[in-house]
RODRENNU-949868 format. One record per residue: residue in three letters; x, y, z of N, C-alpha, C in turn. Coordinates in steps of 0.05 Angstrom, whole numbers, plus 32768, in hexadecimal, padded with zeros to 4 digits. Each point is the difference from the previous one (the first is absolute). Layout:
! RODRENNU-949868
ALAXYZXYZXYZ;...
***
This chain:
! RODRENNU-949868
MET8A6A88FD86887FF780187FF27FE180018000;ASN7FF6801780087FE380047FFF7FF9800D7FE6;VAL7FEE7FF37FF07FF9800B7FE67FE5800F8002;PRO8001801A7FF77FE7800F80017FEB7FF27FEF;LEU7FE6800380097FE97FF67FF17FF680147FED;HIS7FFE7FFA7FE67FF680137FED7FE67FF47FF5;VAL7FEC80117FF97FE77FF67FF57FFA800E7FE7;ARG7FF97FF27FEB7FF9800A7FE67FE57FF57FF8;SER7FEE80107FF77FE57FF57FF87FFB80067FE2;ASN7FF57FEE7FF17FFA80037FE47FE380097FFD;GLY7FF88014800F7FE4800A7FFE7FED7FF28011;ALA80097FEC80107FEE7FF080107FF8800C8018;GLN800F8013800C7FFB800D80197FFD801D7FFC;ASP7FEC800C800E7FFB801D7FFD8013800F8012;ASP800A7FF480168011800E8012801C7FF68000;ALA800C7FFC7FE9801A7FF37FFD80158012800B;GLN7FFF801A7FFC80158011800B80027FFF801D;SER7FEA8000800E80007FFD801D800C7FE78008;ALA7FF97FEA7FF1800A7FE68007801F7FFF7FFD;VAL800A800E7FEC801D80007FFC800D800D8018;ARG7FF680178008800D800E80167FFE7FF0801A;ASN7FE97FF680067FFC7FEF8018800F7FE77FFF;GLY80007FF37FE9800D7FE77FFC801E80018004;VAL800D80167FF6801D8003800380068003801E;ARG7FF18011800F80058003801C7FFD7FE5800E;ASP7FEA7FF27FFA7FFB7FE7800D80167FEB7FFB;GLY800A80007FE680137FEC7FF9801B8006800F;VAL800780198002801A8007800E7FFE7FF9801D;ARG7FE88007800C7FFD7FFC801C80017FE38008;HIS7FF47FEE7FF07FFE7FE4800780177FEF7FF4;GLY800E800B7FEE80177FF17FF47FF67FEA7FEE;VAL7FF280087FEA7FF77FEB7FEE80187FF77FEF;ARG80067FE7800080177FF57FF27FF77FED7FEB;GLY800D80007FE97FFA7FED7FEA7FEA800A7FEE;ALA7FF2801680067FEC800A7FEF8005801E7FFE;ALA8007800B7FE88008801C7FFE7FE880107FF4;HIS7FEF7FF27FF17FEB80107FF17FE67FF08002;ILE7FE9800F80057FE67FF37FFE7FF1800F7FEC;ARG7FF57FF27FEC7FF1800C7FEB7FE37FF58000;VAL7FED801180017FE47FF780027FF380027FE5;ILE7FF67FE97FF57FF57FFF7FE67FE57FF18000;ALA7FF280017FEB7FE77FF07FFC800A7FE47FF7;PRO7FF17FEB800780097FE47FF880047FFD7FE2;GLY7FF1800F7FF080047FFE7FE3801B800B7FF7;GLU800D801080118019800B7FF880187FEF8007;LEU7FFB7FE8800C80157FED8005800C7FF67FE6;SER801980037FFC800D7FF67FE880037FE28003;GLU80067FF37FEA80057FE2800180197FFB8010;ALA801480127FFF80187FFD800F7FF98001801E;ASP7FED801280087FF88003801B7FF27FE58009;ALA7FEF7FF67FEF7FF17FE8800580137FE88004;GLU80157FFF7FEF80147FEA8003800F8003801B;ALA800780188007800D8005801A7FEE7FF88017;TRP7FE680077FFE7FED7FF880147FFF7FE38003;ARG7FFE7FF17FEA7FFF7FE3800280197FF3800C;ALA8018800C7FF980187FF6800B80028005801D;LEU7FF78017800980018006801D7FED7FEE800F;ARG7FE97FFB7FF47FEB7FEE800D800D7FE38002;ALA800C7FF87FEB800B7FE5800080157FFC8016;ARG800E8016800680167FFF80157FF68003801C;SER7FE5800680037FF68005801A7FFC7FE68012;GLY7FFE7FEA7FF17FFC7FE7800F7FE47FFB8007;ALA7FEC80127FFB7FE57FFC80057FF37FEF7FEA;PRO7FE97FF380067FF17FF17FED7FFB80127FE7;ALA7FFF7FF47FE97FFD80107FE77FE480067FFC;ASN7FF4801280107FE4800680007FFB80147FE9;PRO7FED7FFA7FEF7FFB80107FE87FF6801D8006;PHE7FF5800480187FF7801B8008801780128003;MET80187FF68003801780118006801080057FE7;GLU7FF77FF87FE9800E80047FE77FF7801B7FF2;PRO8010800B7FEE7FFA80197FF47FE77FFE7FEF;GLU7FF97FE97FF57FE87FFE7FEF7FE78005800F;PHE7FFE7FF7801B7FEA8008800F7FFD801E8004;THR8016800C80078000801E80057FF8800E7FE6;ARG800B7FF87FEA7FF9800C7FE67FE27FFE7FFA;ALA7FF57FE880067FE37FFC7FFB7FEF80128012;VAL8008800280197FF1801280128002801D7FF6;GLY801780087FF78005801A7FF67FEC80077FE9;ARG7FF97FED7FF07FED80057FE97FE480048009;VAL7FF97FF880187FE5800380097FFD80128018;ARG80178008800D800180108017801180197FFA;PRO7FF580177FF9801280167FF98011800A8018;SER7FF97FF8801980108009801780187FEE8005;ALA80047FEC7FEF80167FED8005801B800E7FFA;ARG80137FFA8010801B800B7FFD80177FEB8006;VAL801780057FF780177FEF8008801780138006;ALA800B7FFC80188018800D800880187FEE7FF7;VAL8012800B7FEF80177FF27FF680178009800F;LEU800E7FEF800E80188007800F80197FF87FF0;ARG801180137FFD80187FFA7FF0801980018012;ALA80117FEC7FFC80187FFD8011801680127FF6;ASP8010800C80138018800F7FF980157FED7FF7;GLU800E80067FEB80137FED7FF480187FF98012;ASP80048012801580177FFA80127FF67FF5801A;GLU7FE57FFC80037FF67FF7801A7FEE7FE87FFF;GLY80077FEC7FEF7FF17FE77FFE80007FF1801A;THR7FEA7FFA800C7FFE7FF5801A80097FE37FFF;ASP80007FF37FE980087FE47FFE801C7FFC7FF4;GLY800E80167FFD801B7FFE7FF4800080037FE5;ALA7FE980037FF27FFE80037FE38001801E7FFA;HIS800A80077FE88000801C7FF87FEE80047FE9;GLY7FF880197FFB7FED80057FEB7FEA8012800A;SER7FF1800D7FEF7FEB801380077FE57FF67FF9;GLY7FFD7FE580007FE57FF57FFB7FEE80028017;PRO7FE67FFA7FFC7FED8004801680077FEE8018;ALA7FFD800D801780037FF2801A7FE77FF6800B;GLY7FE980097FF47FE67FF8800B7FE9800D7FF2;PHE7FE87FF580067FE7800B7FF57FEB7FFE8016;PHE7FF1801580017FEA800180147FE680097FF3;PRO7FF07FEC7FF87FE680077FF47FEB80078015;TYR7FEF80157FF97FEC800880137FEA80107FF1;GLU7FEA8005800F7FEC80137FF57FFD80178013;LYS7FFE80187FF57FFE801880107FE4800B8000;GLY7FF4800680177FE6800C80038002801C800B;PRO7FE8800A80087FFF801C800B80118001801A;LEU800A80198004800E8006801980197FEF8004;GLY800C7FF77FEA80187FEF80017FFB7FE6800D;HIS7FE77FF57FFE7FFA7FE5800B80067FEB7FEA;GLY80157FF1800580087FEC7FEC7FF77FE58008;ARG7FFE7FEE7FEC7FF77FE4800580127FEE7FEE;ALA80007FE78008800E7FEC7FEE7FF47FFF7FE6;ILE80117FF97FEC7FF67FFF7FE47FEA7FEA7FFE;GLY7FE980077FF47FEA7FEE7FFE7FF47FFA801B;PHE8001801280147FF67FFC801C7FE37FF67FFE;GLY7FFB7FEB800F7FE47FF580007FFF7FE77FF1;VAL80117FFC7FEC80007FE77FF0801B7FF47FFE;SER8016800F8005801C7FF57FFE80047FEF8018;ASP80097FE87FFC80047FED8016801B7FFF800B;THR8014800E7FF3801A8001800B800C801D7FF9;GLN800B800D80158006801C7FFC801B8006800D;GLY800D80167FF6801A8009800C8010800C7FEB;ALA8019800780078014800C7FEF80137FEA7FF6;VAL800D80057FEA80147FEE7FF4801A800E8003;LEU80117FF880138018800F800680197FEE7FFE;ARG8017800D7FFA80197FF2800180067FF6801C;PRO80087FE7800480067FF6801A80168012800E;GLY7FF9800680198013801180107FFC801E7FFC;LEU7FEF80097FEF7FFB801B7FFB7FF6800E801A;GLU800C801580097FF8800F80177FF080187FF8;LEU7FE7800180087FEF80167FF87FEA80048016;PRO80018018800D7FEB800580147FE580027FF3;THR7FED7FF4800C7FE480017FF67FF6801D7FFB;ALA8006801180147FF8801D7FFD800B800C7FE7;ALA801A7FFA7FF9800C800C7FE97FF17FF77FE7;LEU7FFA7FE67FFE7FF27FF67FE87FE4800D7FFE;LEU7FF1800280167FE6800B7FFF8001801D7FF9;ARG8014800F800B8003801C7FF9800680047FE2;ALA80117FEE7FF6800780027FE37FE87FFC7FEF;CYS7FEC7FF080097FE97FFA7FF17FE980138007;SER8005801480127FED801380097FE87FF2800E;LEU80067FEC800F7FED7FF1800E80018006801E;ALA7FE98005800C7FFE8002801E7FFE7FE4800D;ALA7FF47FED7FF17FFC7FE5800A7FFD7FED7FEA;TRP80087FE780047FFD7FEA7FED7FF37FE9800D;ASP7FE87FF87FF67FF17FEA800B80067FE77FF1;PHE80007FE9800F80037FE77FF37FEF7FEB800F;ASP7FF67FEC7FF27FEE7FEC800C800A7FE37FF9;ASN80157FFE7FF0800B7FE57FFB801E80037FFC;LEU800D800E8012801D80047FFE800E7FE58005;GLU80137FF87FED800D7FE78003801580008016;ALA80057FE9800B80137FFE8015801D80077FF4;GLY8011800B8010801B80067FF68002801D7FF6;GLN7FEA800F80008001801C7FF8800880108019;GLU801B80028005800A800B80177FFA801D8002;LEU7FFC800D7FE97FFB801D80017FE58006800C;PHE7FEC7FEF7FFD7FE5800480087FF57FEF8017;VAL800B7FE880037FF57FED80157FFF800D801B;PRO8013801080097FFD800B801A7FE780118004;ASP7FF380097FEA7FE8801180027FE77FEF7FFD;ALA80027FE680017FE87FEF7FFD7FF08002801A;ALA7FE580007FFC7FEE7FFF80177FF67FE48005;VAL7FFE7FF07FEB7FF47FE58001800F7FEC7FEF;GLU80047FE8800A800E7FEB7FF07FEB7FEA7FF9;PHE80017FF67FE67FEE7FEB7FF7800E7FE97FF5;GLU7FF37FE87FFE800B7FEA7FF17FF680017FE5;SER80107FF97FEC7FF87FFD7FE580057FE17FF9;SER7FEB7FF17FFF80037FE37FFD800D7FF97FE5;VAL80117FEC8001800C7FF77FE680007FE17FFD;ILE7FFF7FF87FE780047FE47FF9801B7FFD7FF4;GLU80127FF1800E801B7FFC7FF580007FE77FEF;LEU800C80047FE77FFF7FEB7FEC801D7FFA7FF7;GLY801380088010801D7FFC7FF780077FE37FFB;GLU7FF37FED800E80067FE47FFB7FEC7FF27FEE;GLY7FF080117FF27FED7FF67FED7FE37FFA800B;TYR7FEE7FFE7FEF7FE47FFC80087FFB7FE7800F;GLU800C7FEA7FF87FFB7FE6800D80098001801C;ALA8016800D800780098004801C7FEC8011800F;TYR7FF680147FF47FEC8012800D7FE67FF08005;GLU7FF77FF07FED7FE87FF1800380037FEB8015;THR80177FF3800380057FED80157FFE800E801B;GLY800C801780037FFE800F80187FE480098008;LEU7FF180087FEB7FE4800980047FF07FE8800B;ARG80047FE87FF47FF17FE9800B80067FFC801E;GLU80188005800880097FFB801C7FF580188013;ARG800280187FF57FF8801780117FE180038002;SER7FF37FFC7FE97FE380057FFF7FF37FE97FF1;PRO80007FE8800D7FF57FE87FF17FE280037FF9;LYS7FF1800A80127FE380037FFB7FFA80137FE9;PHE800F801880017FFE80147FEB80067FF47FE5;TYR80177FF17FFF800A7FF57FE77FEB7FEC7FF5;ARG7FF87FED80117FEC7FEC7FF77FE6800C7FF6;THR7FF68013800F7FE7800D7FF98002800F7FE6;THR8016800F7FFC800380107FE980027FEF7FE6;THR80127FEB800280037FEF7FE87FE87FF07FFB;ALA7FF17FF980157FE77FF07FFB7FEB80127FF2;LYS7FFF801980077FEE80147FF4800680047FE2;GLU801B80007FFA800880037FE57FF67FE97FEF;ARG80037FE8800A7FF67FE87FF17FE280007FFE;LYS7FF3800980147FE2800180007FF780167FEB;LEU800F80167FFE7FFA80157FED80027FF57FE4;GLY80157FF17FFB80047FF47FE57FE97FED7FF9;ARG7FF87FEF80137FEC7FEC7FFB7FE4800D7FFC;ARG7FFB8014800E7FE4800C7FFE7FFE80167FEB;GLU8014800F7FFB7FFE80177FEE800F7FFE7FE7;GLY80137FEE7FFC800F7FFE7FE8801E80038004;GLU800F7FFF7FEA801D7FFF8001800A8018800F;VAL80137FFC8013800E8016800F801B80057FF2;ARG8003801A7FF9801880077FF1800C801A800C;PHE801A80018003800D8017800C8013800C7FEC;VAL7FFF801C7FFF8013800E7FEE801080138012;LEU801B7FFD80018010801280118001801C7FF6;ASP800580037FE48003801B7FF57FEC80047FE9;GLU7FE7800880097FEB80067FEF8001801B7FF4;ARG7FFF80037FE58003801A7FF37FE5800B7FF6;ASP7FE97FF280067FE680097FF57FF680178011;PRO7FFD80187FF47FF58017800F7FE57FFB800E;ALA7FF07FEF7FF37FE67FFA800C80027FF2801C;ALA80157FF0800280037FF2801A800880158016;LEU801180147FF98005801580127FE980108008;ARG7FEF80077FEE7FE7800E80057FEF7FF08013;THR7FFE7FE67FFC7FF07FEE8011800B8001801C;LEU801B7FFD8003800B8001801B7FFB801A800E;MET800280177FF27FFB801A800C7FE380038009;ALA7FEF7FF57FF17FE2800180077FFB7FEF8019;TRP800D7FE880017FFB7FEF8018800C800E8019;LYS8017800C7FFC800E800D80187FEF80188009;SER7FF680107FED7FEF801780097FE87FF7800F;ALA7FF37FEA7FF77FE97FF5800D80077FF5801C;GLN80187FF3800280097FF7801A800480178014;TYR800D80157FF68004801880127FE4800A800A;ARG7FEE80037FEE7FE6800B80087FF27FEC8013;ARG80017FE67FF97FF37FEC8010800A7FFF801E;THR801980068003800D7FFF801B8001801B800D;GLY7FF480147FF48000801B800C801A800F7FFC;ARG80117FF77FEF801A800D7FFC7FFF80167FEA;ARG801380108001800380157FEB80077FF27FE6;ASP7FF280057FEA80057FF47FE78019800E7FF3;ARG80167FF180008017800D7FF47FFD80057FE3;PHE7FF37FEF7FF27FFE80047FE37FEC80157FF8;ALA7FF2800B80147FF080197FFB801080187FFB;LYS801A7FFF8009801380157FFB800D7FFD7FE5;GLU7FFB80127FEE800B7FFE7FE5801D7FFA7FFF;TRP8011800E8011801C7FFC7FFD80097FE38006;ILE7FF17FF3801380077FE580077FF97FED7FE8;SER7FE980037FF57FF87FF07FE9801380047FE9;ASP8006801A7FFB801380057FEA801B7FF48005;LEU80098002801A801B7FF4800780007FE27FFB;VAL7FEC7FF280097FFF7FE37FFB7FFF7FF87FE3;ARG7FF0800F7FF07FFE7FFA7FE3801B80057FF3;GLN800E80158009801A80067FF580157FEA8007;LEU80007FF9801980137FEC80097FFC7FE57FF4;ALA7FE57FFB7FF87FFB7FE67FF3800E7FFD7FE5;HIS800A80167FF5800F80007FE7801E80048004;THR800880038019801D80048006800E7FE68000;ARG80157FFF7FF180127FE87FFE801C80078005;ALA800B7FFD8017801C8005800680097FEB8013;PRO801A7FF98000800A7FEB80107FFA8003801E;GLY8001801A80097FFC8005801C7FE380078008;CYS7FEF80067FEC7FE5800780067FED7FFB7FE8;SER7FF27FEB80027FEC7FF97FEB7FE57FFB800C;GLY7FEB800A7FF27FE57FFA80097FFA7FE37FFA;LEU7FF37FF180137FFB7FE47FFD7FE37FFC8007;LEU7FEF7FF87FEC7FE57FFA80047FFC7FE17FFF;SER7FF87FF480157FFC7FE280017FE17FFA8003;VAL7FF77FED7FF27FE47FF97FFF7FFB7FE38003;LEU7FEC7FF880117FF67FE680017FE67FFD7FF1;TYR80007FEE7FED7FE97FFC7FEF7FF27FE68006;VAL7FE67FFF7FFE7FF17FE780027FED7FFF7FE7;ALA80037FEC7FF07FF17FFD7FE7800280197FF0;GLY8018800C7FFF800580187FF07FF5801A800C;ARG7FF67FFF80197FF68018800D801280078018;PRO8008801A80018010800880177FF17FFF801B;VAL800C7FF380147FF37FFF801A8011800C8016;ALA801A80047FFB8011800F80138017800C7FF0;ALA800B8016800A8015800D7FF2801180108015;HIS801880067FF7801280118010801180107FEE;PHE8004801A8008801280117FF1801680098013;GLY80187FFB7FFA8017800A8011801780087FF0;LEU80168006800C801980077FF380167FEC8007;ARG80107FFA7FEC80157FED8005801C800A7FF6;SER80147FF7800D801C80047FF680087FE47FF9;ARG801A7FFC7FFB800A7FE57FFA7FFB7FEC8017;THR8001800A80197FFF7FED80167FE980068014;VAL7FF380157FFD7FEA800780147FE680067FF1;LEU7FEA7FF480097FE680067FF67FF2800F8017;SER7FFA80197FFD7FF2801080157FE17FFE7FFB;CYS7FF37FF280117FE37FFC7FFD7FF1801A8006;TRP7FED80087FF07FF4801A80017FE280008001;PHE7FF37FF87FEA7FE380017FFE7FF57FE37FFA;PRO7FFA7FF080137FF37FE77FFB7FE180048003;ALA7FF17FF07FF07FE2800180037FF57FE77FF2;TYR7FE67FFA80057FF47FE87FF57FE280067FFB;ASP7FF37FEF7FF07FE580027FFA7FF07FF58018;PRO7FF08010800F7FF27FF680177FEE7FE77FFC;GLU7FF77FFD7FE67FEF7FEA7FF9800E7FE68005;PHE801B80008000800F7FE68004800D8000801B;ALA7FF780108014800D8003801A80037FE6800E;LYS7FEC7FEE7FFE80017FE6800F80187FF07FF8;PHE800B80057FEA80177FF07FF6801C800C8008;SER7FFE8018800C8019800E8008801380047FE9;PRO7FF6800D7FEA801180027FE8801980128004;GLY7FFD8014801480178010800580187FF0800C;LEU7FFA7FED801180157FF0800C800C7FED7FEA;ILE7FF07FF47FF080097FF07FEA801380117FEE;LEU7FF780187FFA801080117FEF801C8005800D;HIS80028006801A80188005800C80147FE97FFF;LEU7FF57FE6800480117FE97FFE800A7FFC7FE4;ARG7FEE80047FED80097FFD7FE3801580157FF9;MET7FFA8018800A801280177FFB801D7FFB800B;ALA80017FF5801980197FFA800D800F7FEB7FEF;GLU7FF27FEB7FF7800C7FEB7FF1800B800A7FE6;ALA7FF180107FF1800880097FE6801680158002;ALA7FFF80118015801480148003801B7FF48008;ALA7FFF7FEB801080197FF28007800D7FF57FE7;ARG7FF17FF67FEE800D7FF67FE6800C80157FF1;GLU7FF7801A8004800A80177FF08018800C800F;GLY80097FF580178017800B800D7FFA80128019;VAL7FE6800380047FF98012801880057FEF801A;THR800E800E801380077FF280187FF0800B8018;MET7FEF80147FFB7FF0800C80177FE7800C7FF5;LEU7FE97FF8800D7FE7800E7FFC7FFB80128018;ASP7FFE801A7FFD7FFB801380157FE280048002;LEU7FF37FF580147FE3800280027FF6801A800C;GLY80128011800A7FFA801A80087FF88002801E;ARG8000801980097FFA8007801C7FE37FF98007;GLY7FFB7FFA80187FE57FFB800A7FFA7FE38005;SER7FEF7FFB80147FF97FE580087FEA7FF67FF0;ALA80007FE77FFA7FEA7FF17FF380047FE38003;GLU7FEB7FF0800380027FE4800480107FF27FE9;TYR7FFA80097FE8800E7FF17FE9801D80068001;LYS800980178008801C80078003800D7FEF8015;ASP7FF27FFE8017800C7FEE801680047FE57FF6;ALA7FED7FF57FF080037FE57FF780167FFC7FEB;LEU800380137FED80127FFD7FEB801C80088006;LYS800480138012801B800C800480157FEC800B;THR801980067FFA80167FF1800C800F80128014;GLY7FFC801A7FFC800F801480127FF5801C7FFB;SER800F801380087FF6801C7FFC801780137FFF;LEU7FFB80177FF4801280167FFF7FF480168013;ARG8010801580067FF7801680107FFB80197FEF;VAL7FEA800C80057FFA801A7FF27FF780148016;TYR8002801A7FFA7FFB801480167FEE80157FF6;GLU7FF1800D80127FF080167FFB800880178013;GLY800180187FF4800880178010800680187FF0;SER800E8013800A800680197FF2801B800A800A;SER800F800A7FEC8019800E80067FF8801E7FFE;VAL8007800F80157FF8801D8000801980118003;ARG7FFE80197FF68014801480037FF480168012;PRO800B800580177FF4801380137FF7801A7FF2;GLY7FE8800980097FF580197FF57FE280008000;ALA7FF480187FFA7FE3800280017FF17FEE7FED;ARG800C7FFC7FE87FF27FF07FEC80007FE28009;ALA80167FF7800C80007FE5800B7FEB7FFC8017;ALA7FFD8014800F7FEC7FFE80167FE47FFE7FF4;LEU7FFB800F7FEB7FE57FFE7FF37FFC7FE47FF4;SER80167FF57FF47FFE7FE57FF47FFB7FEC8015;TRP800D800380187FFB7FED80167FE38001800A;LEU7FF5801780027FE5800380097FEC7FF47FEC;ALA800680017FE77FEE7FF57FEB80017FE27FFF;ARG80177FF3800A80057FE57FFC7FFE7FEF8018;GLU800C8009801680057FEF80187FE77FF8800E;PRO7FEC801180057FE87FF6800E7FF37FE87FF3;ALA7FFD80017FE57FF37FE97FF380127FE78001;ARG801A80037FFE80127FE980037FFD7FF3801B;ARG7FFF801080157FFF7FF6801B7FE57FF38005;ALA7FEA800B7FF57FE67FF3800480007FE57FF3;HIS800B7FFF7FE780017FE67FF180117FEC8010;GLY80168008800B80117FEE800E7FF37FF7801A;PHE7FF18011800D7FF07FF880187FEE7FEA7FFA;VAL7FF180027FEA7FED7FEB7FF8800E7FE77FF7;ARG801580027FF0800E7FE97FF7800D7FEF8015;ASP8009800D8016800D7FF280157FED7FF38014;ARG7FE680027FFC7FED7FF580127FED7FEF7FEE;PRO80077FE57FFE7FF17FEC7FEF7FE280028002;LYS7FF4800380177FE3800180047FF680197FF2;LEU800D801780047FF780197FF480047FFE7FE2;ALA80167FF47FF880057FFD7FE37FEA7FF07FF2;GLY7FF77FEB800E7FEA7FEF7FF77FE680107FFB;TYR7FFB801180147FE880117FFE800380127FE7;ALA8017800B7FFD800580127FE97FFC7FF37FE6;GLN800A7FE67FFE7FFE7FF17FE77FE27FFA7FFA;ARG7FF17FF980147FE37FFC7FFB7FF280187FF8;ALA80088017800D7FF2801A7FF8800580077FE4;LEU801A7FFB7FF7800780067FE47FF17FEE7FEC;LYS7FFB7FE780087FF07FEF7FEE7FE380097FFF;ARG7FF6800980177FE4800B7FFF7FFE80187FEE;VAL801480128001800080177FF080017FF87FE3;GLY80107FEB7FF980027FF67FE57FE67FF67FF7;ARG7FF17FF080107FE67FF67FF67FEC80167FFC;LEU8001801480117FEE80177FFB8006800F7FE7;ARG801B80037FFA8009800E7FE97FF77FF37FE7;ASP7FFE7FE480017FF87FF27FE77FE37FFD7FFC;ARG7FF0800980127FE27FFE7FFC7FF780147FEC;
***
């Protein structure tokens, strides 16, 4: 049985009626099964029943319990990004794809909508894991979902592996380094000694030296002091400027999002501020999100005055040790290459960058605005010598900016 696709909006879309007409035609044509209704709402309109259904679907996905994929993160983005939306897919009671009956949600698709129907992943630019949360086996054409959301295109830059709806549209694949702690920290530490003996010896020697020269070294996994968060954000902003990067915390919505998530406490998504102190003074810190089993590393930084002691590396080892005691089985270090990630990691996940598009003039405009820059960036990234020149140029820009 082919179930028509119906779309209902709670004031979140200006062109809902057009989406209804187009969505019904698209659903009939492609044979959308297991999802009879798509309702587009603002994240703040998610009911607690919706959130519980979201969590249940996510738990059944088999993917790592990444906190960026939880309803709490989408709700937080919705409070700082008025363009944030959620498409709620509801299952037809006679068409449960897994044999179950009932009219509960069959999936959730969080996104942000920009001009000309140009959509992006929720929290695009800072969200480290992206995608839809769908019932296993749900058949839904990408074009039908985008049409229902009045989107010509949907951009992603950290799409998680297993997102069958969008992975075929990926342009680039990246590694996201992880530290696996399923066997406990002692097993990880033993493996680290074997994989990176020089790194391990140097880092632990620097920690001892830091304690001898500067005072007592103390680590706090879950620091609640707002002053420590402000210190971290100041360090990170200075690091962005020093290396010629765009200062993320100069964007008010990102700063507001981090401060908001610092107070979020939910089993699937909690803000976690970790701080390394020396003689009572913070010298390195990290703010990330954690679930029961995954700590997603997000914003690490340190005081440059203590750079010779590598406090950021000491922090990561202490963080892995303390998190393992709390039941965390994976630290996701995030996409991108870095020497410290290569030394610390035990493996990697796959994430993707690209765009899903719905044919049409607006999609073509979106492609023209996005693709040339992506290709230029990829050209540089794939040529180590050229990438080295680019890194040095960015640092020179950063030094000039700080004068």
